[in-house]
C-alpha positions in Angstrom: 9.0 -23.5 -0.9 9.5 -20.2 -2.4 6.6 -19.4 -5.4 7.6 -17.1 -8.4 5.4 -15.6 -10.7 6.1 -13.7 -13.9 4.3 -11.2 -16.0 4.8 -8.6 -18.4 5.3 -10.4 -21.4 3.8 -9.9 -25.0 4.3 -9.2 -29.1 6.7 -6.3 -29.6 8.4 -5.2 -32.7 11.9 -5.7 -33.1 13.5 -2.2 -31.6 10.8 -1.8 -28.7 11.3 -1.9 -25.0 9.5 -4.5 -22.7 10.0 -5.2 -19.1 9.5 -8.4 -17.4 8.5 -8.9 -13.3 8.8 -11.7 -11.1 6.7 -11.4 -7.9 8.8 -13.7 -5.3 6.9 -15.4 -1.8 10.2 -14.4 -0.1 12.4 -11.7 0.4 14.9 -11.0 -2.5 17.6 -10.8 -0.1 17.1 -14.0 1.5 18.5 -15.6 -1.6 22.0 -16.9 -2.9 20.8 -15.5 -6.4 17.7 -14.5 -9.0 18.1 -15.2 -12.6 15.9 -15.2 -15.8 16.4 -17.9 -18.5 14.9 -18.1 -21.6 13.7 -20.7 -24.0 13.3 -20.6 -27.8 11.2 -23.4 -29.4 13.8 -26.2 -30.4 16.4 -24.7 -27.7 17.8 -25.6 -24.6 17.2 -23.1 -21.8 19.7 -20.5 -21.0 20.7 -17.9 -19.0 20.1 -14.4 -19.6 20.6 -12.6 -16.7 21.6 -13.3 -13.0 21.8 -10.9 -10.0 23.5 -12.0 -6.8 22.4 -11.4 -3.3 25.4 -9.2 -2.7 24.0 -6.6 -5.9 26.7 -8.1 -8.6 25.2 -8.9 -11.9 26.0 -11.3 -15.1 24.6 -11.4 -18.7 24.9 -13.6 -21.5 27.1 -12.1 -24.5 23.9 -11.6 -26.4 21.7 -9.2 -24.0 24.4 -7.2 -22.7 24.3 -3.4 -23.2 20.6 -4.3 -23.7 18.9 -6.0 -20.8 19.1 -5.2 -17.4 18.4 -7.5 -14.2 17.1 -5.4 -11.0 15.3 -5.8 -7.9 12.9 -4.7 -5.6 13.3 -5.1 -1.9 10.0 -3.7 -0.8 7.8 -5.3 -3.3 9.9 -8.4 -3.7 9.8 -8.5 -7.1 12.5 -9.4 -9.8 12.6 -7.4 -12.8 14.0 -7.6 -16.3 14.0 -4.3 -18.3 14.7 -5.5 -21.9 16.1 -2.6 -24.3 16.4 -3.3 -28.7 14.5 -6.1 -28.5 15.3 -8.5 -31.5 13.6 -11.4 -33.1 15.8 -13.9 -32.4 14.8 -12.5 -28.5 11.6 -14.4 -29.0 11.0 -17.4 -26.6 9.4 -18.0 -23.1 11.5 -16.4 -20.4 11.2 -17.9 -17.2 12.7 -16.3 -13.5 14.9 -18.7 -11.3 15.8 -18.5 -7.8 18.9 -20.0 -5.7 19.4 -20.9 -2.6 23.0 -21.4 -3.1 25.7 -21.4 -6.1 25.3 -24.9 -7.6 21.4 -24.9 -8.4 18.6 -23.3 -9.0 15.9 -24.4 -6.8 12.5 -22.9 -8.2 11.2 -21.8 -11.4 8.3 -19.8 -12.3 5.7 -20.8 -14.5 7.2 -18.7 -18.0 5.8 -15.6 -20.1 6.3 -15.7 -23.3 7.8 -12.5 -25.3 7.6 -12.4 -29.7 9.5 -9.9 -31.5 8.2 -9.5 -34.6 7.4 -7.2 -37.1 
């Protein structure tokens, strides 16, 4: 069982930055992959950014160039640096972990990000 706990959400104005953190109960290097999803009201959950164990990353087109996913092996923490935030980035953000390629096996409880003036 892998436990994930997000933190860092909040209310920011358009154009500002925010960093989300996800503390994992296992080594970040023991997983096939980790990622950040988000879900806005009335929308399906969507994958925002993914980080594979080998270090490769992948981003949704809507956040490319603005968001950066990274990890810290010492603290077993996954981060999402979000810059130039837009109102359409408003959502509950979840971190998730993969044991293998085809499934997302573990989820955090989510953290709310609201971008509004």
